[in-house]
C-alpha positions in Angstrom: -40.8 -1.7 19.7 -37.4 -2.1 21.4 -36.2 -4.6 23.9 -36.8 -2.3 26.9 -40.5 -2.3 26.0 -40.6 -6.1 26.5 -39.3 -5.9 30.0 -41.8 -3.2 31.1 -44.4 -5.8 32.2 -46.9 -4.9 29.6 -48.3 -8.4 29.3 -46.1 -9.4 26.5 -43.8 -12.4 26.0 -41.2 -11.3 28.5 -43.4 -9.5 31.1 -44.5 -10.9 34.4 -47.9 -11.7 33.0 -46.5 -14.0 30.3 -48.5 -17.0 31.6 -51.8 -15.2 31.1 -51.2 -14.4 27.4 -53.4 -16.1 24.7 -51.9 -17.9 21.8 -52.7 -15.0 19.5 -50.9 -12.6 21.8 -47.9 -14.9 22.0 -47.9 -15.1 18.2 -48.1 -11.3 17.9 -45.2 -10.9 20.4 -43.2 -13.5 18.5 -43.9 -11.7 15.2 -42.8 -8.4 16.7 -39.6 -10.0 18.0 -39.0 -11.5 14.5 -39.6 -8.2 12.8 -37.1 -6.5 15.2 -34.6 -9.2 14.5 -35.2 -8.8 10.7 -34.6 -5.1 11.0 -31.4 -5.8 12.9 -30.3 -8.3 10.4 -31.1 -5.9 7.5 -28.9 -3.2 9.2 -26.1 -5.7 9.7 -26.5 -6.8 6.0 -26.3 -3.2 4.8 -23.3 -2.6 7.0 -21.5 -5.7 5.7 -22.3 -4.6 2.1 -20.7 -1.2 2.8 -17.7 -2.8 4.4 -17.3 -5.2 1.4 -17.4 -2.2 -1.0 -14.9 -0.4 1.0 -12.6 -3.4 1.2 -12.9 -3.9 -2.5 -12.0 -0.3 -3.1 -9.1 -0.5 -0.7 -7.9 -3.7 -2.5 -8.1 -2.0 -5.9 -6.1 1.0 -4.5 -3.5 -1.3 -3.0 -3.2 -3.1 -6.4 -2.7 0.3 -8.2 -0.1 1.4 -5.6 1.7 -1.9 -6.0 1.8 -1.3 -9.8 3.2 2.1 -9.3 5.8 0.9 -6.8 6.8 -1.8 -9.3 7.2 0.8 -12.1 9.4 2.9 -9.8 11.5 -0.1 -8.8 12.1 -0.9 -12.5 13.0 2.6 -13.4 15.3 2.9 -10.4 17.1 -0.3 -11.4 17.5 1.1 -14.9 18.9 4.4 -13.6 21.2 2.5 -11.2 22.6 0.3 -14.1 23.1 3.4 -16.3 24.8 5.2 -13.4 27.3 2.4 -12.9 28.0 2.1 -16.6 28.7 5.9 -16.9 30.8 5.8 -13.7 33.0 3.1 -15.3 33.3 5.3 -18.4 34.3 8.3 -16.4 36.9 6.3 -14.6 38.4 5.0 -17.9 38.6 8.5 -19.2 40.3 9.7 -16.1 42.8 6.9 -16.2 43.5 7.6 -19.9 43.8 11.3 -19.3 46.3 10.7 -16.4 48.3 8.3 -18.6 48.3 10.8 -21.5 49.5 13.6 -19.3 52.3 11.4 -18.0 53.4 10.4 -21.5 53.4 14.1 -22.6 55.5 15.0 -19.6 57.9 12.1 -20.3 58.3 13.1 -23.9 58.9 16.7 -23.0 61.5 15.8 -20.5 63.2 13.4 -22.9 63.4 16.1 -25.6 64.7 18.5 -22.9 67.4 16.0 -21.9 68.3 15.5 -25.6 68.6 19.2 -26.2 70.8 19.6 -23.1 73.1 16.8 -24.3 73.3 18.3 -27.7 73.9 21.8 -26.5 76.5 20.9 -23.8 
């Protein structure tokens, strides 16, 4: 029975003849209403149970994703640190190579000047 049946005037709890119902009829109508409410509450309970399972699954997935993000963050920090360390090494090598080239040029020029002095 649904709620529209109660309003149809069929002599039940909510109909126009409600004052003429016997105690047994009122009790039967009340039991029908309670049964309908129980079915509604059962449906709500099942829906809430599904919602809880979905929320738990979503929470677990979020935890897994957070762990993955944390791993990526840690690896990124490690790579970042290594990159800066290697960048400093490259800069040192470049500075040393520039200095070495300059010293070689200075020595070659010095030898050239000495040779010119000796020859002339």
